[in-house]
LOPANU-92909 format. One record per atom (N, C-alpha, C): residue number from 1; residue in one letter; atom name; x, y, z. Coordinates in steps of 0.2 Angstrom, whole numbers, plus 5000, padded with zeros to 4 digits. Example, Ala and Ser with C-alpha at 12.3 -4.5 7.8 and 13.67 -1.06 7.14 Angstrom:
BEGIN
SITE  num  residuo  atomo  east  north    up
SITE    1        a      N  5066   4972  5039
SITE    1        a     CA  5062   4978  5039
SITE    1        a      C  5066   4984  5039
SITE    2        s      N  5064   4989  5035
SITE    2        s     CA  5068   4995  5036
SITE    2        s      C  5064   5000  5039
END
This chain:
BEGIN
SITE  num  residuo  atomo  east  north    up
SITE    1        x      N  5032   5111  5065
SITE    1        x     CA  5024   5112  5063
SITE    1        x      C  5020   5110  5069
SITE    2        x      N  5016   5115  5071
SITE    2        x     CA  5012   5114  5077
SITE    2        x      C  5004   5115  5075
SITE    3        x      N  5000   5110  5077
SITE    3        x     CA  4993   5111  5076
SITE    3        x      C  4990   5116  5081
SITE    4        x      N  4985   5120  5078
SITE    4        x     CA  4981   5124  5083
SITE    4        x      C  4976   5120  5086
SITE    5        x      N  4972   5123  5090
SITE    5        x     CA  4967   5119  5094
SITE    5        x      C  4961   5117  5088
SITE    6        x      N  4961   5122  5084
SITE    6        x     CA  4956   5120  5078
SITE    6        x      C  4958   5114  5074
SITE    7        x      N  4965   5113  5073
SITE    7        x     CA  4968   5108  5070
SITE    7        x      C  4967   5101  5074
SITE    8        x      N  4968   5101  5080
SITE    8        x     CA  4967   5096  5084
SITE    8        x      C  4960   5093  5084
SITE    9        x      N  4955   5098  5085
SITE    9        x     CA  4948   5097  5084
SITE    9        x      C  4946   5094  5078
SITE   10        x      N  4949   5096  5072
SITE   10        x     CA  4948   5093  5066
SITE   10        x      C  4950   5086  5066
SITE   11        x      N  4956   5084  5068
SITE   11        x     CA  4959   5078  5068
SITE   11        x      C  4954   5073  5072
SITE   12        x      N  4952   5076  5078
SITE   12        x     CA  4947   5072  5082
SITE   12        x      C  4941   5070  5079
SITE   13        x      N  4938   5075  5075
SITE   13        x     CA  4932   5074  5072
SITE   13        x      C  4933   5069  5066
SITE   14        x      N  4938   5070  5062
SITE   14        x     CA  4940   5065  5057
SITE   14        x      C  4941   5058  5059
SITE   15        x      N  4944   5057  5065
SITE   15        x     CA  4945   5050  5068
SITE   15        x      C  4939   5048  5070
SITE   16        x      N  4935   5052  5073
SITE   16        x     CA  4928   5049  5075
SITE   16        x      C  4924   5047  5069
SITE   17        x      N  4925   5050  5064
SITE   17        x     CA  4921   5048  5058
SITE   17        x      C  4923   5041  5055
SITE   18        x      N  4930   5040  5056
SITE   18        x     CA  4933   5033  5054
SITE   18        x      C  4930   5028  5059
SITE   19        x      N  4930   5030  5065
SITE   19        x     CA  4927   5025  5070
SITE   19        x      C  4920   5023  5069
SITE   20        x      N  4916   5028  5067
SITE   20        x     CA  4909   5027  5066
SITE   20        x      C  4908   5023  5059
SITE   21        x      N  4912   5024  5054
SITE   21        x     CA  4912   5020  5048
SITE   21        x      C  4913   5013  5050
SITE   22        x      N  4918   5012  5054
SITE   22        x     CA  4920   5005  5055
SITE   22        x      C  4915   5002  5060
SITE   23        x      N  4912   5005  5064
SITE   23        x     CA  4907   5002  5069
SITE   23        x      C  4902   4998  5066
SITE   24        x      N  4900   5000  5059
SITE   24        x     CA  4895   4996  5056
SITE   24        x      C  4897   4989  5055
SITE   25        x      N  4904   4988  5054
SITE   25        x     CA  4906   4981  5052
SITE   25        x      C  4908   4978  5059
SITE   26        x      N  4908   4981  5064
SITE   26        x     CA  4910   4978  5071
SITE   26        x      C  4904   4975  5074
SITE   27        x      N  4898   4975  5071
SITE   27        x     CA  4892   4972  5074
SITE   27        x      C  4890   4966  5070
SITE   28        x      N  4887   4961  5073
SITE   28        x     CA  4885   4955  5070
SITE   28        x      C  4890   4950  5068
SITE   29        x      N  4889   4946  5064
SITE   29        x     CA  4893   4940  5062
SITE   29        x      C  4900   4942  5059
SITE   30        x      N  4905   4939  5061
SITE   30        x     CA  4912   4941  5058
SITE   30        x      C  4915   4947  5062
SITE   31        x      N  4912   4949  5067
SITE   31        x     CA  4915   4955  5071
SITE   31        x      C  4922   4953  5073
SITE   32        x      N  4924   4947  5075
SITE   32        x     CA  4930   4946  5078
SITE   32        x      C  4935   4947  5072
SITE   33        x      N  4934   4944  5066
SITE   33        x     CA  4938   4945  5060
SITE   33        x      C  4939   4952  5058
SITE   34        x      N  4934   4956  5059
SITE   34        x     CA  4934   4963  5057
SITE   34        x      C  4938   4967  5062
SITE   35        x      N  4938   4965  5068
SITE   35        x     CA  4943   4968  5073
SITE   35        x      C  4950   4967  5071
SITE   36        x      N  4952   4961  5069
SITE   36        x     CA  4959   4959  5067
SITE   36        x      C  4960   4964  5061
SITE   37        x      N  4956   4964  5056
SITE   37        x     CA  4957   4969  5051
SITE   37        x      C  4958   4976  5053
SITE   38        x      N  4954   4978  5058
SITE   38        x     CA  4955   4985  5060
SITE   38        x      C  4962   4986  5063
SITE   39        x      N  4964   4981  5067
SITE   39        x     CA  4971   4981  5070
SITE   39        x      C  4976   4982  5065
SITE   40        x      N  4976   4978  5059
SITE   40        x     CA  4980   4978  5054
SITE   40        x      C  4980   4985  5051
SITE   41        x      N  4974   4988  5050
SITE   41        x     CA  4974   4995  5047
SITE   41        x      C  4977   5000  5051
SITE   42        x      N  4976   4999  5058
SITE   42        x     CA  4979   5004  5063
SITE   42        x      C  4987   5004  5062
SITE   43        x      N  4989   4997  5062
SITE   43        x     CA  4997   4997  5061
SITE   43        x      C  4999   5000  5055
SITE   44        x      N  4995   4999  5049
SITE   44        x     CA  4997   5002  5043
SITE   44        x      C  4997   5009  5043
SITE   45        x      N  4992   5012  5046
SITE   45        x     CA  4991   5019  5047
SITE   45        x      C  4997   5022  5051
SITE   46        x      N  4999   5019  5056
SITE   46        x     CA  5005   5021  5060
SITE   46        x      C  5011   5021  5056
SITE   47        x      N  5012   5016  5052
SITE   47        x     CA  5018   5015  5048
SITE   47        x      C  5018   5021  5043
SITE   48        x      N  5012   5022  5040
SITE   48        x     CA  5012   5028  5035
SITE   48        x      C  5013   5034  5038
SITE   49        x      N  5011   5036  5044
SITE   49        x     CA  5012   5042  5048
SITE   49        x      C  5020   5043  5049
SITE   50        x      N  5023   5037  5052
SITE   50        x     CA  5030   5038  5053
SITE   50        x      C  5034   5039  5047
SITE   51        x      N  5032   5035  5042
SITE   51        x     CA  5035   5036  5035
SITE   51        x      C  5035   5043  5032
SITE   52        x      N  5029   5046  5033
SITE   52        x     CA  5028   5053  5031
SITE   52        x      C  5033   5058  5034
SITE   53        x      N  5034   5056  5041
SITE   53        x     CA  5038   5061  5045
SITE   53        x      C  5046   5060  5042
SITE   54        x      N  5048   5054  5040
SITE   54        x     CA  5055   5053  5037
SITE   54        x      C  5055   5056  5030
SITE   55        x      N  5049   5055  5026
SITE   55        x     CA  5049   5058  5020
SITE   55        x      C  5049   5066  5020
SITE   56        x      N  5046   5068  5025
SITE   56        x     CA  5046   5076  5025
SITE   56        x      C  5053   5078  5027
SITE   57        x      N  5057   5075  5031
SITE   57        x     CA  5063   5077  5032
SITE   57        x      C  5068   5076  5026
SITE   58        x      N  5066   5072  5021
SITE   58        x     CA  5070   5071  5015
SITE   58        x      C  5068   5076  5010
SITE   59        x      N  5062   5078  5010
SITE   59        x     CA  5059   5082  5005
SITE   59        x      C  5063   5089  5004
SITE   60        x      N  5065   5090  4998
SITE   60        x     CA  5070   5096  4997
SITE   60        x      C  5077   5095  4997
SITE   61        x      N  5079   5089  5000
SITE   61        x     CA  5086   5087  5000
SITE   61        x      C  5088   5081  4995
SITE   62        x      N  5083   5078  4992
SITE   62        x     CA  5085   5072  4988
SITE   62        x      C  5081   5073  4981
SITE   63        x      N  5083   5070  4976
SITE   63        x     CA  5079   5070  4970
SITE   63        x      C  5073   5067  4971
SITE   64        x      N  5067   5070  4968
SITE   64        x     CA  5061   5067  4968
SITE   64        x      C  5060   5060  4965
SITE   65        x      N  5062   5059  4959
SITE   65        x     CA  5062   5053  4956
SITE   65        x      C  5066   5047  4959
SITE   66        x      N  5072   5049  4961
SITE   66        x     CA  5076   5044  4965
SITE   66        x      C  5073   5042  4971
SITE   67        x      N  5070   5047  4975
SITE   67        x     CA  5067   5045  4981
SITE   67        x      C  5061   5040  4980
SITE   68        x      N  5057   5042  4975
SITE   68        x     CA  5051   5038  4974
SITE   68        x      C  5053   5031  4971
SITE   69        x      N  5059   5030  4967
SITE   69        x     CA  5061   5024  4965
SITE   69        x      C  5064   5019  4970
SITE   70        x      N  5068   5022  4975
SITE   70        x     CA  5070   5018  4980
SITE   70        x      C  5065   5016  4985
SITE   71        x      N  5060   5020  4986
SITE   71        x     CA  5054   5018  4990
SITE   71        x      C  5051   5012  4987
SITE   72        x      N  5050   5012  4981
SITE   72        x     CA  5047   5006  4978
SITE   72        x      C  5051   5000  4978
SITE   73        x      N  5057   5001  4977
SITE   73        x     CA  5062   4995  4977
SITE   73        x      C  5062   4992  4984
SITE   74        x      N  5063   4996  4989
SITE   74        x     CA  5064   4994  4996
SITE   74        x      C  5057   4991  4998
SITE   75        x      N  5052   4994  4996
SITE   75        x     CA  5045   4991  4998
SITE   75        x      C  5043   4985  4994
SITE   76        x      N  5046   4984  4988
SITE   76        x     CA  5044   4979  4983
SITE   76        x      C  5047   4972  4985
SITE   77        x      N  5054   4973  4986
SITE   77        x     CA  5058   4967  4987
SITE   77        x      C  5055   4962  4993
SITE   78        x      N  5054   4965  4999
SITE   78        x     CA  5051   4960  5004
SITE   78        x      C  5044   4957  5002
SITE   79        x      N  5040   4961  4998
SITE   79        x     CA  5034   4958  4995
SITE   79        x      C  5035   4953  4990
SITE   80        x      N  5040   4954  4986
SITE   80        x     CA  5042   4949  4981
SITE   80        x      C  5044   4942  4984
SITE   81        x      N  5049   4943  4989
SITE   81        x     CA  5051   4937  4993
SITE   81        x      C  5046   4933  4996
SITE   82        x      N  5041   4937  4999
SITE   82        x     CA  5036   4934  5003
SITE   82        x      C  5031   4930  4998
SITE   83        x      N  5030   4934  4992
SITE   83        x     CA  5026   4930  4987
SITE   83        x      C  5029   4924  4985
SITE   84        x      N  5035   4924  4983
SITE   84        x     CA  5039   4918  4981
SITE   84        x      C  5039   4912  4986
SITE   85        x      N  5039   4914  4992
SITE   85        x     CA  5039   4909  4998
SITE   85        x      C  5032   4907  4999
SITE   86        x      N  5027   4911  4999
SITE   86        x     CA  5020   4909  5001
SITE   86        x      C  5015   4908  4996
SITE   87        x      N  5016   4911  4990
SITE   87        x     CA  5011   4910  4985
SITE   87        x      C  5013   4905  4980
SITE   88        x      N  5009   4900  4978
SITE   88        x     CA  5011   4895  4973
SITE   88        x      C  5011   4898  4966
SITE   89        x      N  5017   4899  4963
SITE   89        x     CA  5017   4902  4957
SITE   89        x      C  5014   4898  4951
SITE   90        x      N  5013   4892  4952
SITE   90        x     CA  5010   4888  4947
SITE   90        x      C  5003   4889  4946
SITE   91        x      N  5000   4892  4951
SITE   91        x     CA  4993   4894  4950
SITE   91        x      C  4991   4901  4947
SITE   92        x      N  4997   4905  4946
SITE   92        x     CA  4996   4911  4943
SITE   92        x      C  4995   4911  4936
SITE   93        x      N  4989   4914  4933
SITE   93        x     CA  4987   4913  4926
SITE   93        x      C  4988   4920  4923
SITE   94        x      N  4993   4920  4919
SITE   94        x     CA  4995   4927  4916
SITE   94        x      C  4991   4927  4909
SITE   95        x      N  4990   4934  4907
SITE   95        x     CA  4986   4935  4901
SITE   95        x      C  4986   4943  4900
SITE   96        x      N  4983   4945  4895
SITE   96        x     CA  4983   4952  4894
SITE   96        x      C  4979   4956  4899
SITE   97        x      N  4974   4953  4902
SITE   97        x     CA  4970   4956  4907
SITE   97        x      C  4974   4957  4914
SITE   98        x      N  4976   4952  4917
SITE   98        x     CA  4980   4952  4923
SITE   98        x      C  4987   4957  4922
SITE   99        x      N  4990   4956  4916
SITE   99        x     CA  4996   4960  4915
SITE   99        x      C  4994   4968  4915
SITE  100        x      N  4988   4969  4912
SITE  100        x     CA  4986   4976  4911
SITE  100        x      C  4984   4979  4918
SITE  101        x      N  4981   4975  4922
SITE  101        x     CA  4979   4977  4929
SITE  101        x      C  4986   4978  4933
SITE  102        x      N  4991   4973  4932
SITE  102        x     CA  4997   4974  4936
SITE  102        x      C  5000   4981  4934
SITE  103        x      N  5000   4982  4928
SITE  103        x     CA  5004   4988  4925
SITE  103        x      C  5000   4995  4928
SITE  104        x      N  4993   4995  4928
SITE  104        x     CA  4990   5000  4930
SITE  104        x      C  4991   5001  4938
SITE  105        x      N  4990   4996  4942
SITE  105        x     CA  4991   4996  4949
SITE  105        x      C  4998   4998  4951
SITE  106        x      N  5003   4996  4947
SITE  106        x     CA  5010   4997  4949
SITE  106        x      C  5012   5004  4947
SITE  107        x      N  5011   5006  4941
SITE  107        x     CA  5013   5013  4938
SITE  107        x      C  5009   5018  4940
SITE  108        x      N  5002   5018  4940
SITE  108        x     CA  4997   5023  4941
SITE  108        x      C  4995   5023  4948
SITE  109        x      N  4993   5017  4951
SITE  109        x     CA  4991   5017  4958
SITE  109        x      C  4996   5017  4963
SITE  110        x      N  5002   5016  4961
SITE  110        x     CA  5008   5016  4966
SITE  110        x      C  5013   5021  4964
SITE  111        x      N  5017   5020  4959
SITE  111        x     CA  5022   5024  4957
SITE  111        x      C  5020   5031  4956
SITE  112        x      N  5015   5033  4952
SITE  112        x     CA  5013   5040  4951
SITE  112        x      C  5010   5042  4958
SITE  113        x      N  5006   5038  4962
SITE  113        x     CA  5004   5041  4968
SITE  113        x      C  5009   5043  4973
SITE  114        x      N  5014   5039  4973
SITE  114        x     CA  5020   5040  4978
SITE  114        x      C  5024   5047  4975
SITE  115        x      N  5024   5047  4969
SITE  115        x     CA  5028   5053  4966
SITE  115        x      C  5024   5059  4968
SITE  116        x      N  5017   5059  4967
SITE  116        x     CA  5013   5065  4968
SITE  116        x      C  5013   5067  4976
SITE  117        x      N  5013   5061  4980
SITE  117        x     CA  5013   5062  4987
SITE  117        x      C  5020   5065  4990
SITE  118        x      N  5025   5063  4987
SITE  118        x     CA  5032   5065  4989
SITE  118        x      C  5032   5073  4987
SITE  119        x      N  5030   5074  4981
SITE  119        x     CA  5030   5081  4979
SITE  119        x      C  5026   5086  4983
SITE  120        x      N  5020   5083  4985
SITE  120        x     CA  5016   5087  4990
SITE  120        x      C  5020   5088  4997
SITE  121        x      N  5023   5083  4999
SITE  121        x     CA  5027   5084  5005
SITE  121        x      C  5032   5089  5005
SITE  122        x      N  5035   5091  4999
SITE  122        x     CA  5040   5096  4998
SITE  122        x      C  5037   5103  4999
SITE  123        x      N  5030   5104  4998
SITE  123        x     CA  5027   5110  4997
SITE  123        x      C  5022   5112  5002
SITE  124        x      N  5020   5107  5006
SITE  124        x     CA  5014   5108  5011
SITE  124        x      C  5016   5105  5018
SITE  125        x      N  5012   5107  5023
SITE  125        x     CA  5013   5105  5030
SITE  125        x      C  5011   5098  5030
SITE  126        x      N  5015   5094  5034
SITE  126        x     CA  5014   5087  5035
SITE  126        x      C  5007   5086  5039
SITE  127        x      N  5006   5090  5044
SITE  127        x     CA  5000   5089  5048
SITE  127        x      C  4994   5090  5044
SITE  128        x      N  4994   5094  5039
SITE  128        x     CA  4988   5095  5035
SITE  128        x      C  4987   5089  5030
SITE  129        x      N  4993   5087  5027
SITE  129        x     CA  4993   5081  5022
SITE  129        x      C  4991   5075  5025
SITE  130        x      N  4993   5073  5031
SITE  130        x     CA  4992   5067  5035
SITE  130        x      C  4984   5066  5036
SITE  131        x      N  4980   5071  5037
SITE  131        x     CA  4973   5071  5038
SITE  131        x      C  4970   5068  5032
SITE  132        x      N  4973   5069  5026
SITE  132        x     CA  4969   5066  5020
SITE  132        x      C  4970   5058  5020
SITE  133        x      N  4974   5055  5024
SITE  133        x     CA  4974   5048  5025
SITE  133        x      C  4967   5045  5028
SITE  134        x      N  4963   5050  5030
SITE  134        x     CA  4956   5048  5033
SITE  134        x      C  4952   5046  5027
SITE  135        x      N  4953   5048  5021
SITE  135        x     CA  4949   5048  5015
SITE  135        x      C  4948   5041  5012
SITE  136        x      N  4953   5036  5012
SITE  136        x     CA  4952   5030  5009
SITE  136        x      C  4946   5026  5011
SITE  137        x      N  4943   5026  5017
SITE  137        x     CA  4937   5022  5018
SITE  137        x      C  4931   5026  5015
SITE  138        x      N  4931   5032  5015
SITE  138        x     CA  4926   5036  5011
SITE  138        x      C  4926   5034  5004
SITE  139        x      N  4932   5034  5001
SITE  139        x     CA  4932   5032  4994
SITE  139        x      C  4930   5025  4993
SITE  140        x      N  4932   5021  4997
SITE  140        x     CA  4930   5014  4997
SITE  140        x      C  4922   5013  4997
SITE  141        x      N  4919   5016  5001
SITE  141        x     CA  4912   5016  5001
SITE  141        x      C  4908   5019  4995
SITE  142        x      N  4911   5024  4993
SITE  142        x     CA  4909   5028  4987
SITE  142        x      C  4909   5023  4981
SITE  143        x      N  4915   5020  4980
SITE  143        x     CA  4916   5015  4974
SITE  143        x      C  4912   5009  4975
SITE  144        x      N  4911   5007  4981
SITE  144        x     CA  4907   5001  4982
SITE  144        x      C  4900   5002  4980
SITE  145        x      N  4897   5009  4981
SITE  145        x     CA  4891   5011  4979
SITE  145        x      C  4890   5012  4972
SITE  146        x      N  4896   5014  4969
SITE  146        x     CA  4896   5016  4962
SITE  146        x      C  4896   5010  4957
SITE  147        x      N  4900   5005  4959
SITE  147        x     CA  4902   4999  4954
SITE  147        x      C  4899   4993  4957
SITE  148        x      N  4897   4992  4963
SITE  148        x     CA  4894   4986  4965
SITE  148        x      C  4887   4986  4969
SITE  149        x      N  4884   4992  4968
SITE  149        x     CA  4878   4993  4970
SITE  149        x      C  4877   4992  4978
SITE  150        x      N  4882   4993  4981
SITE  150        x     CA  4882   4993  4989
SITE  150        x      C  4879   4999  4992
SITE  151        x      N  4874   4999  4996
SITE  151        x     CA  4871   5005  4999
SITE  151        x      C  4874   5006  5006
SITE  152        x      N  4877   5011  5007
SITE  152        x     CA  4880   5013  5014
SITE  152        x      C  4874   5014  5019
SITE  153        x      N  4875   5011  5025
SITE  153        x     CA  4870   5012  5030
SITE  153        x      C  4870   5019  5032
SITE  154        x      N  4865   5021  5036
SITE  154        x     CA  4865   5028  5039
SITE  154        x      C  4871   5029  5043
SITE  155        x      N  4873   5024  5047
SITE  155        x     CA  4879   5026  5052
SITE  155        x      C  4885   5027  5048
SITE  156        x      N  4886   5023  5042
SITE  156        x     CA  4891   5025  5038
SITE  156        x      C  4891   5031  5035
SITE  157        x      N  4885   5034  5032
SITE  157        x     CA  4885   5040  5030
SITE  157        x      C  4886   5046  5035
SITE  158        x      N  4884   5044  5041
SITE  158        x     CA  4886   5049  5047
SITE  158        x      C  4894   5049  5047
SITE  159        x      N  4897   5043  5047
SITE  159        x     CA  4904   5043  5048
SITE  159        x      C  4908   5047  5042
SITE  160        x      N  4905   5046  5036
SITE  160        x     CA  4908   5050  5030
SITE  160        x      C  4907   5057  5031
SITE  161        x      N  4901   5060  5034
SITE  161        x     CA  4901   5067  5035
SITE  161        x      C  4905   5069  5040
SITE  162        x      N  4906   5066  5046
SITE  162        x     CA  4911   5068  5051
SITE  162        x      C  4918   5068  5048
SITE  163        x      N  4920   5063  5044
SITE  163        x     CA  4927   5063  5041
SITE  163        x      C  4928   5069  5037
SITE  164        x      N  4923   5070  5032
SITE  164        x     CA  4924   5076  5028
SITE  164        x      C  4925   5082  5032
SITE  165        x      N  4921   5083  5037
SITE  165        x     CA  4921   5089  5041
SITE  165        x      C  4928   5090  5044
SITE  166        x      N  4930   5084  5047
SITE  166        x     CA  4937   5084  5050
SITE  166        x      C  4943   5086  5045
SITE  167        x      N  4942   5083  5039
SITE  167        x     CA  4947   5085  5034
SITE  167        x      C  4947   5092  5032
SITE  168        x      N  4941   5095  5032
SITE  168        x     CA  4940   5102  5030
SITE  168        x      C  4943   5107  5036
SITE  169        x      N  4941   5105  5042
SITE  169        x     CA  4943   5109  5047
SITE  169        x      C  4951   5109  5048
SITE  170        x      N  4954   5103  5047
SITE  170        x     CA  4962   5103  5048
SITE  170        x      C  4965   5107  5042
SITE  171        x      N  4962   5106  5036
SITE  171        x     CA  4965   5109  5030
SITE  171        x      C  4964   5117  5031
SITE  172        x      N  4960   5119  5034
SITE  172        x     CA  4959   5127  5035
SITE  172        x      C  4962   5129  5042
SITE  173        x      N  4965   5125  5046
SITE  173        x     CA  4967   5127  5052
SITE  173        x      C  4974   5130  5052
SITE  174        x      N  4976   5133  5057
SITE  174        x     CA  4983   5136  5058
SITE  174        x      C  4984   5142  5054
SITE  175        x      N  4991   5143  5053
SITE  175        x     CA  4993   5149  5049
SITE  175        x      C  4992   5148  5042
SITE  176        x      N  4992   5153  5038
SITE  176        x     CA  4991   5153  5031
SITE  176        x      C  4996   5147  5027
SITE  177        x      N  5002   5147  5029
SITE  177        x     CA  5007   5143  5026
SITE  177        x      C  5011   5139  5031
SITE  178        x      N  5010   5140  5038
SITE  178        x     CA  5014   5136  5043
SITE  178        x      C  5021   5136  5042
SITE  179        x      N  5025   5142  5041
SITE  179        x     CA  5032   5142  5040
SITE  179        x      C  5034   5141  5033
SITE  180        x      N  5030   5140  5028
SITE  180        x     CA  5031   5140  5021
SITE  180        x      C  5031   5147  5018
SITE  181        x      N  5035   5148  5013
SITE  181        x     CA  5035   5155  5010
SITE  181        x      C  5033   5155  5003
SITE  182        x      N  5030   5161  5001
SITE  182        x     CA  5028   5161  4994
SITE  182        x      C  5034   5162  4989
SITE  183        x      N  5034   5159  4984
SITE  183        x     CA  5040   5160  4979
SITE  183        x      C  5037   5159  4972
SITE  184        x      N  5037   5164  4968
SITE  184        x     CA  5035   5164  4961
SITE  184        x      C  5028   5160  4960
SITE  185        x      N  5023   5162  4965
SITE  185        x     CA  5017   5160  4964
SITE  185        x      C  5016   5153  4967
SITE  186        x      N  5021   5150  4970
SITE  186        x     CA  5020   5144  4974
SITE  186        x      C  5023   5144  4981
SITE  187        x      N  5022   5139  4984
SITE  187        x     CA  5024   5138  4991
SITE  187        x      C  5030   5134  4992
SITE  188        x      N  5036   5136  4995
SITE  188        x     CA  5041   5132  4995
SITE  188        x      C  5044   5132  5003
SITE  189        x      N  5047   5126  5005
SITE  189        x     CA  5050   5126  5012
SITE  189        x      C  5056   5131  5012
SITE  190        x      N  5057   5133  5019
SITE  190        x     CA  5063   5137  5020
SITE  190        x      C  5069   5135  5017
SITE  191        x      N  5071   5128  5018
SITE  191        x     CA  5077   5125  5016
SITE  191        x      C  5078   5126  5009
SITE  192        x      N  5072   5125  5005
SITE  192        x     CA  5073   5125  4998
SITE  192        x      C  5074   5132  4995
SITE  193        x      N  5071   5137  4999
SITE  193        x     CA  5072   5144  4997
SITE  193        x      C  5079   5146  4998
SITE  194        x      N  5082   5144  5004
SITE  194        x     CA  5088   5146  5006
SITE  194        x      C  5093   5144  5000
SITE  195        x      N  5093   5137  4998
SITE  195        x     CA  5097   5135  4993
SITE  195        x      C  5096   5139  4986
SITE  196        x      N  5090   5141  4985
SITE  196        x     CA  5088   5144  4978
SITE  196        x      C  5091   5151  4978
SITE  197        x      N  5092   5154  4984
SITE  197        x     CA  5094   5161  4985
SITE  197        x      C  5102   5162  4985
SITE  198        x      N  5105   5156  4986
SITE  198        x     CA  5112   5156  4985
SITE  198        x      C  5115   5157  4978
END
């Protein structure tokens, strides 16, 4: 998969939007802590990008449900060990509310999200999908305004606009299907089509 010039331009615009959104938090008090947070976010984004490359290679070769399950197990075990070692279990207060939140976050916010993402990786170009990872800061600002009455600053609104433009440009860039083929009204990777034709 190769990005066109238009695709690279879209990535640059989208990334610039994220920088603009973050710049509002990099000024004033607490800027040093914000920089540390931005560094962690960049490390996380790098890990997600590398992980998506490996997942794209697996897409079409392994069962969708099994791949999702193993991702959750391999990702959850280190977190469980870290929590047992670092978090005081005695301070955890269980009840209907926390249990419901845990179930929603684990089943819908994590398991279902990974399942849908892995399914998309089987049917679409990775470079177009990765650009949608620019959107979480946009959603975070929107949810903050909706539920917590937080008003985005003008610079943050400018960053949101740049990010959305970048996502739109990349999603429309390149060839129609970038090496994917139509099959019964859908788009399938060549390796899947090859096995289906046998």
